[in-house]
C-alpha positions in Angstrom: 12.7 20.6 -9.9 11.9 17.2 -10.1 12.2 14.5 -12.6 10.3 11.5 -12.4 10.2 8.0 -14.0 8.4 4.9 -13.6 9.5 1.7 -14.8 7.9 -2.0 -14.5 10.7 -4.7 -14.3 10.3 -6.7 -17.2 13.4 -8.8 -16.4 12.7 -10.6 -13.2 15.6 -10.5 -10.7 15.6 -12.3 -7.2 12.0 -13.2 -6.3 10.6 -11.0 -9.2 8.2 -12.4 -11.6 6.4 -10.9 -14.5 2.9 -9.0 -14.3 1.1 -11.6 -16.7 0.9 -13.9 -14.0 -1.2 -12.0 -11.6 -4.5 -9.8 -11.5 -5.2 -6.9 -9.2 -9.2 -6.0 -9.3 -10.5 -2.7 -9.1 -13.9 -1.4 -8.0 -15.6 -2.3 -11.3 -14.3 -5.9 -10.9 -11.8 -5.3 -13.9 -8.1 -6.0 -14.1 -6.0 -2.9 -13.3 -2.4 -2.7 -14.2 -1.4 -1.9 -10.8 0.9 1.3 -11.1 -2.2 3.8 -11.0 -3.6 2.3 -7.8 -0.5 1.3 -6.0 1.9 4.0 -5.4 5.1 4.9 -3.6 5.0 6.8 -0.1 7.6 9.5 0.2 9.0 11.7 3.0 10.4 14.9 2.6 13.6 15.8 4.3 16.1 18.6 4.2 13.5 21.0 2.8 12.6 19.3 -0.6 14.5 15.9 -0.8 12.5 12.9 -1.0 12.9 9.7 0.7 11.1 6.3 -0.1 9.5 4.8 3.0 7.1 2.3 1.6 4.2 1.5 -0.9 0.5 2.0 -0.4 -2.8 1.5 -2.5 -6.0 3.1 -2.7 -9.2 1.6 -1.4 -11.8 4.0 -2.4 -12.1 6.6 -5.0 -12.0 9.6 -2.9 -8.0 9.5 -1.9 -8.3 6.8 1.0 -5.7 4.4 0.9 -4.0 1.7 3.1 -0.3 0.8 3.9 1.5 -0.7 6.7 1.6 0.9 10.0 5.4 1.0 10.4 5.7 2.8 7.1 3.5 5.8 8.1 4.8 5.8 11.5 8.2 6.4 10.5 7.4 10.2 10.0 6.2 10.5 13.6 8.2 10.7 16.7 7.1 8.7 20.2 5.0 11.5 21.4 2.9 11.3 18.1 4.3 14.7 16.6 5.0 14.6 13.0 8.5 14.9 11.8 8.4 15.1 8.1 5.9 16.0 5.4 4.6 12.8 3.7 3.1 12.4 0.1 2.3 9.9 -2.4 3.8 9.9 -5.9 0.6 8.9 -8.3 1.2 7.6 -11.9 -1.3 8.9 -14.5 -2.5 7.9 -18.0 -0.1 9.0 -20.8 3.3 9.2 -18.6 1.7 11.9 -16.1 2.2 11.9 -12.5 1.4 14.2 -9.3 2.3 14.3 -6.1 -0.4 14.2 -3.3 0.3 15.1 0.4 -1.2 13.1 3.0 -3.5 14.6 5.3 -4.0 12.6 8.0 -3.4 8.8 8.7 -4.7 6.1 11.7 -3.2 2.8 12.3 -4.3 -0.3 14.2 -3.2 -0.8 17.9 -1.3 -4.1 17.6 -1.7 -5.0 13.6 0.8 -3.5 11.2 -2.0 -1.8 9.1 -2.9 1.6 8.6 -5.0 4.0 6.7 -4.6 7.4 5.4 -6.1 10.4 3.1 -4.4 12.1 0.5 -5.4 15.6 -0.7 -7.8 15.9 -3.7 -6.5 16.3 -7.4 -6.2 19.7 -8.9 -9.3 18.7 -10.9 -10.8 16.7 -8.2 -10.9 13.8 -10.6 -11.7 10.1 -8.6 -8.9 7.5 -8.4 -9.3 3.9 -9.3 -9.0 1.7 -6.1 -8.4 -2.2 -5.4 -11.3 -4.7 -4.1 -10.7 -6.1 -0.4 -11.6 -9.5 0.5 -11.8 -11.0 4.3 -12.3 -14.5 2.6 -9.5 -16.7 4.3 -7.2 -18.0 1.8 -5.9 -21.5 1.8 -2.4 -22.5 3.4 -0.4 -23.4 0.3 -2.3 -21.0 -2.1 -0.6 -18.7 -4.3 -0.2 -15.0 -3.5 1.5 -12.0 -5.3 2.6 -8.5 -4.4 3.3 -5.3 -6.4 5.3 -2.7 -4.9 8.4 -0.2 -5.4 11.4 -1.7 -3.3 14.0 -0.9 -6.0 13.4 2.7 -6.1 16.6 4.9 -7.0 16.6 8.7 -6.3 19.5 10.7 -6.8 20.3 14.5 -6.7 22.3 16.8 -8.9 22.8 20.5 -8.3 19.4 21.7 -10.2 16.9 18.6 -9.8 16.2 15.5 -7.9 15.6 12.3 -9.9 13.3 9.6 -9.0 13.3 6.4 -10.8 10.5 4.2 -9.4 11.1 0.4 -10.4 7.9 -1.4 -9.9 7.8 -5.2 -9.5 5.5 -8.1 -8.7 6.8 -10.9 -6.4 4.9 -13.8 -5.8 4.8 -17.0 -3.3 2.6 -18.9 -1.4 0.9 -18.7 2.1 2.9 -20.9 4.7 1.1 -20.5 8.1 -1.4 -18.4 9.7 -0.3 -16.9 13.0 -3.6 -15.8 14.8 -1.4 -14.3 17.7 1.0 -12.6 15.4 4.6 -13.3 15.0 6.0 -11.9 18.1 4.8 -9.7 21.2 7.0 -6.3 20.0 7.3 -6.0 16.2 4.4 -7.8 14.7 1.9 -8.9 17.3 -1.1 -8.8 15.2 -2.8 -11.6 13.1 -0.6 -12.2 10.2 0.3 -14.9 7.5 3.8 -16.3 7.0 4.7 -16.5 3.0 7.4 -17.4 0.8 7.5 -14.1 -1.1 10.3 -11.8 -1.2 9.6 -8.5 0.6 12.1 -6.0 0.3 12.1 -2.7 2.6 10.4 -0.4 0.0 7.6 -3.2 -0.6 6.2 -2.6 3.0 2.7 -1.6 2.7 1.9 -3.0 -0.7 -1.2 -5.0 -1.3 -1.3 -8.8 -1.3 -3.5 -10.9 -3.8 -4.4 -14.3 -4.2 -6.2 -15.9 -7.4 -9.2 -13.7 -7.3 -7.0 -10.5 -7.7 -8.6 -9.3 -4.5 -6.6 -7.6 -1.6 -6.5 -9.8 1.4 -3.4 -8.7 3.0 -0.5 -6.0 3.3 3.2 -6.6 3.1 4.7 -6.2 6.6 8.3 -7.5 6.9 10.9 -10.1 5.6 14.1 -11.2 6.6 17.4 -9.8 5.1 19.2 -12.5 3.5 16.3 -14.8 3.3 14.4 -14.8 0.0 11.6 -17.4 1.2 10.5 -15.8 4.3 8.2 -12.9 5.0 5.1 -11.7 7.1 2.0 -10.3 5.6 -0.9 -8.5 7.9 -4.5 -9.5 7.1 -7.0 -7.0 5.6 -9.6 -7.7 8.5 -7.9 -5.3 10.7 -7.8 -2.5 8.1 -11.8 -2.7 8.3 -12.0 -1.7 12.0 -10.0 1.6 11.4 -11.6 4.8 12.1 -11.8 7.6 9.9 -11.8 11.3 11.5 -13.1 12.9 8.5 -13.5 12.3 4.6 -15.4 13.9 1.8 -16.8 11.2 -0.7 -16.9 11.2 -4.2 -20.6 12.5 -4.1 -19.5 15.6 -2.1 -20.9 14.3 1.1 -18.7 15.0 4.2 -18.6 12.3 6.9 -16.7 11.8 10.0 -16.1 9.0 12.7 -16.7 6.1 10.6 -15.0 3.0 9.6 -13.5 1.7 6.7 -16.3 -1.1 7.2 -18.9 1.6 7.5 -17.8 2.8 4.1 -17.9 -0.8 2.6 -21.5 -1.2 4.0 -22.4 2.1 2.2 -20.6 1.1 -1.1 -17.8 3.3 -1.1 -15.5 0.6 -0.5 -15.6 -2.5 -2.4 -15.4 -5.6 0.0 -15.7 -9.3 -0.7 -17.1 -11.0 2.6 -16.2 -14.5 4.0 
């Protein structure tokens, strides 16, 4: 049995900011509250015990989502075999929630970005999704993210209690690193920012003033509240989708995110 709660932090702690300062734009160009399109990613260990591994966000209404590569690869061994079941906890209106298992995932060779597909809901309802952008942000510009780094999961004799604590974090773009931060951990194109990125925030969306997603949280430095790195969204567009059922019922395979954007199933603002 699971008991699940979700709370948006209203009292800002280290690096946290309030919701009113930031926008996340959905596929219809409207502001979204964030928690219905941005979600915690969990792995199941020891049977039915959950552990938080990061954050993800929907990029299409058919369950297609994006996250950081290292978040999803946490559940695979060096041979590519899956070690743990993975799912998301999706929050719905009226304080409802549901778990949706991840059916497959695909990651970039060098950049810390990945995509995945979750199973359909029981009623096959489409989900809201965020708009992506490849418009190059200016260095010094304000950026923000929304994620679940302070989630608390506890266990008693009869149930597991999952208390998801969502928070906004903001900062500035400090530097663009076209060749990555380093050759091993973050070799793909990325930005250095002054945002706080805690462990559970990895994979969360990064937006500028337009409210469109321009990057994905990759990593921060422990003990450093003003140094973090985010991977740009451009590399997500190159990722290949092995198979997907679109909201109109059409089944397609061997397409990229960019292909879906050109067909209108992913909302993309081009530079």
